[in-house]
C-alpha positions in Angstrom: 44.2 148.7 224.8 44.9 150.1 221.4 46.4 153.4 222.8 48.7 151.4 225.0 50.0 149.4 222.0 50.5 152.6 220.0 52.4 154.3 222.9 54.6 151.2 223.4 55.4 151.1 219.7 56.2 154.8 219.6 58.6 154.5 222.6 60.3 151.5 221.0 60.8 153.2 217.7 62.0 156.4 219.5 64.4 154.3 221.6 65.9 152.6 218.5 66.2 156.0 216.8 68.2 157.4 219.7 70.5 154.4 219.9 71.3 154.7 216.2 72.3 158.3 216.3 76.1 158.6 217.0 77.7 161.6 218.6 81.0 160.9 216.9 81.8 162.0 213.4 82.6 159.2 211.0 86.3 158.9 210.3 87.3 161.4 213.0 86.7 159.4 216.2 85.3 160.7 219.5 86.8 163.2 221.8 85.9 161.0 224.8 88.0 158.1 223.5 91.0 160.3 222.7 90.9 161.6 226.2 91.6 158.1 227.6 94.5 157.3 225.3 98.1 157.0 226.8 100.1 160.2 226.8 102.9 160.7 224.3 106.1 162.8 224.3 106.9 165.5 221.8 108.1 162.9 219.3 104.8 161.0 219.4 106.2 158.0 221.2 104.5 156.4 224.2 105.9 156.9 227.6 108.2 154.2 229.0 107.6 155.2 232.7 106.1 152.6 234.9 103.9 153.3 237.8 104.6 152.4 241.4 102.2 150.0 243.1 101.8 150.5 246.8 99.5 147.6 247.6 101.2 147.1 250.9 102.5 149.7 253.4 106.2 150.5 253.6 106.4 148.6 256.9 104.8 145.5 255.4 107.1 145.6 252.3 110.2 145.7 254.5 108.9 142.7 256.5 108.4 140.8 253.3 111.9 141.6 252.0 113.4 140.5 255.3 111.5 137.2 255.2 112.6 136.4 251.7 116.3 137.1 252.6 116.1 135.0 255.8 114.5 132.0 253.9 117.3 131.8 251.3 
């Protein structure tokens, strides 16, 4: 019983120690978070391009456009 408590306590302390260690340097940020940032142009400005959403197929989009025009 006593060994089980010691083992549990050791694992708990070890887990807390691992969680407190950070892989990022203070004040510099993480390379992983920099990878997910938006792309910038050569002047450092964010891109103004917008993505195209193709939720529906081309055929379905045409049908929806025609329905809107005929309802007006």
